[in-house]
C-alpha positions as CSV (number, residue, x, y, z in Angstrom):
1,M,0.0,0.0,0.0
2,T,1.4,3.4,-1.0
3,H,0.5,6.7,0.5
4,A,0.0,9.9,-1.4
5,P,2.8,12.4,-0.7
6,F,1.9,14.9,2.0
7,D,0.5,18.0,0.4
8,H,1.5,21.0,2.5
9,S,-1.1,23.5,1.5
10,G,-2.0,26.6,3.5
11,S,0.1,28.4,6.1
12,S,2.5,27.0,8.6
13,F,1.8,26.6,12.3
14,D,4.1,29.5,12.9
15,D,2.0,31.6,10.6
16,F,-1.1,30.6,12.5
17,L,0.5,31.5,15.8
18,E,1.6,34.8,14.5
19,E,-1.9,35.6,13.2
20,E,-3.3,34.8,16.6
21,G,-0.6,37.0,18.3
22,L,0.9,34.0,20.1
23,L,4.1,33.3,18.2
24,E,6.5,35.2,20.5
25,E,4.9,33.9,23.7
26,T,4.9,30.3,22.4
27,E,8.6,30.5,21.3
28,A,9.6,32.0,24.7
29,A,7.7,29.2,26.5
30,A,9.4,26.6,24.4
31,L,12.8,28.1,25.0
32,K,12.2,28.2,28.8
33,R,11.3,24.5,28.7
34,V,14.5,23.6,26.9
35,I,16.7,25.7,29.2
36,A,15.0,24.2,32.3
37,W,15.6,20.7,30.9
38,Q,19.2,21.4,30.0
39,L,19.9,22.8,33.5
40,A,18.3,19.7,35.1
41,E,20.4,17.4,32.8
42,A,23.6,19.4,33.7
43,M,22.8,19.0,37.4
44,K,22.4,15.2,37.0
45,A,25.7,15.0,35.0
46,E,27.6,16.9,37.6
47,G,25.9,15.2,40.5
48,V,24.6,18.5,41.9
49,S,21.4,18.3,44.0
50,K,18.8,21.1,44.1
51,K,19.9,22.0,47.6
52,A,23.6,22.2,46.6
53,L,22.8,24.3,43.5
54,A,20.6,26.7,45.6
55,E,23.6,27.1,48.0
56,R,26.0,27.8,45.1
57,L,23.6,30.4,43.8
58,G,23.0,31.9,47.3
59,T,19.3,31.4,46.9
60,S,16.5,29.4,48.3
61,R,15.3,26.0,47.2
62,S,11.9,27.5,46.2
63,Q,13.7,30.0,44.0
64,L,15.6,27.2,42.3
65,D,12.4,25.3,41.8
66,R,10.9,28.3,40.0
67,L,14.0,28.4,37.8
68,L,13.6,24.7,37.0
69,D,9.9,24.9,36.4
70,P,9.5,24.8,32.6
71,D,6.1,26.5,32.9
72,N,7.4,29.5,34.8
73,P,8.4,32.1,32.3
74,N,9.3,34.7,34.9
75,V,13.0,34.0,35.1
76,H,15.7,36.6,34.3
77,L,18.5,35.8,31.9
78,T,21.1,36.7,34.6
79,T,19.6,34.1,36.9
80,I,19.8,31.5,34.1
81,A,23.4,32.5,33.3
82,R,24.4,32.2,37.0
83,A,22.8,28.7,37.3
84,A,24.6,27.6,34.1
85,R,27.9,28.7,35.5
86,A,27.2,26.9,38.8
87,V,27.0,23.6,36.9
88,G,30.0,24.2,34.6
89,K,28.1,25.6,31.6
90,R,27.5,29.0,30.0
91,L,24.4,30.5,28.6
92,R,24.6,31.5,24.9
93,I,21.8,33.4,23.2
94,E,22.0,34.4,19.6
95,M,19.9,36.1,17.1
96,V,19.4,34.3,13.7
97,D,17.8,35.3,10.4
98,A,14.1,34.8,10.2
99,I,13.1,32.2,7.7
């Protein structure tokens, strides 16, 4: 049984999100999820507990939980950068051409 090739007609999902005024918010939420996941993975790789990382950052465990919460968009870049350094990483943000 053969399938017909996928016919991509109409606009992309990004176009839809932009039309609805949700593209930037959706991209920011996705980026936060990725960063939270990467930080958690770096903590595991380095054997760093939440308590230890909170101590390294001079913050509370609840503050760290907010940083690691992929659904909490209210985290400053400086906080993310400090957390990255505390687990032997660095934060890199770049601007790329729009497609």
